[in-house]
N, C-alpha and C positions, 0 to 999 in steps of 0.2 A: 111713100116711103117708110113709116109704119103700119104699115095695115097685118091686121093679121093677130092673134091673142098674142097678148104681151105678160110677160112671163117676169119671175121677180130681177132676173138683172136688166128688166127696162124699167124697173121704176126705182134700184138703186142707182143703174146711171144718169136718170132723169133730175134726182136729190145730187148727185154730184156734177151734172150742167148746171143746177138752179144756185147752189152752190158758189162755184167757178163763176159764172156769170155774174154775182153779185160782187164777189169780190173783186175783178177785173174791174167791174163797173163802180167799184168806191176808190181801186185805184184811180180809175181815168177821172173822177170824179174831186180826187185831192191835188190830184195835180192841176187843173184849169181851176181852181179856187186858190191856189198857191201859187201858182202865173199870172193870176188876175192881179193879186196885190202888190208879189214881192218876185219879178223875174228872175232873181239872182237867184235868191233862194228854191224857188224851184229846181230850178236846171242842177241847185246841190241835192237835194232831197231824190232826183229823177234819177240819181246815176247808185243809186243805193236802193232803189224799187224794183231795176230791171229782171232781178231773178225770180222775184216775186208774177212781174207781169208774164215771163215764161211759164212759172207754174203755174197760174190760173189757168192761161192760153192752153196748156198742154193737157190741164184736167177738162176743158172743155171739147177739147178735143178725145177723151178716154171717154168721157160721158156722151158725147155722139154716139163713140163707136160700139157702148155697150147696149146705149137703144136700139141703135141699128142690128145689133145679135142678138140683142134678147124678144125680137119679136118670132115668133114660132108663123111660119105661112099655113094659110088653111090650102091645104092638099083637095082639091076637085076628082070624087071619083071618075067623073064621065072623060077624064082625061088620061087615066092609067092605063098603062095593058091590061089587056085581058089574057090572064092564064089558064086555057083549056086543055 
């Protein structure tokens, strides 16, 4: 999926993807820990974290799209039409 030359857009997308993944994992981890020790408190705090879940998910998708668009495809010269 990411074959070809990596451009600056690819590396920026990789950074966005990794930061958003860490954020998403920390939100999930926090909710698992809070729900395990105090189920009522966890459900109340989850209500306020919905925008952060949505934002982290959107940034994961943006990072993947940037990585996809940030690769230059290698052009094979044998498959190009010859102009004569």
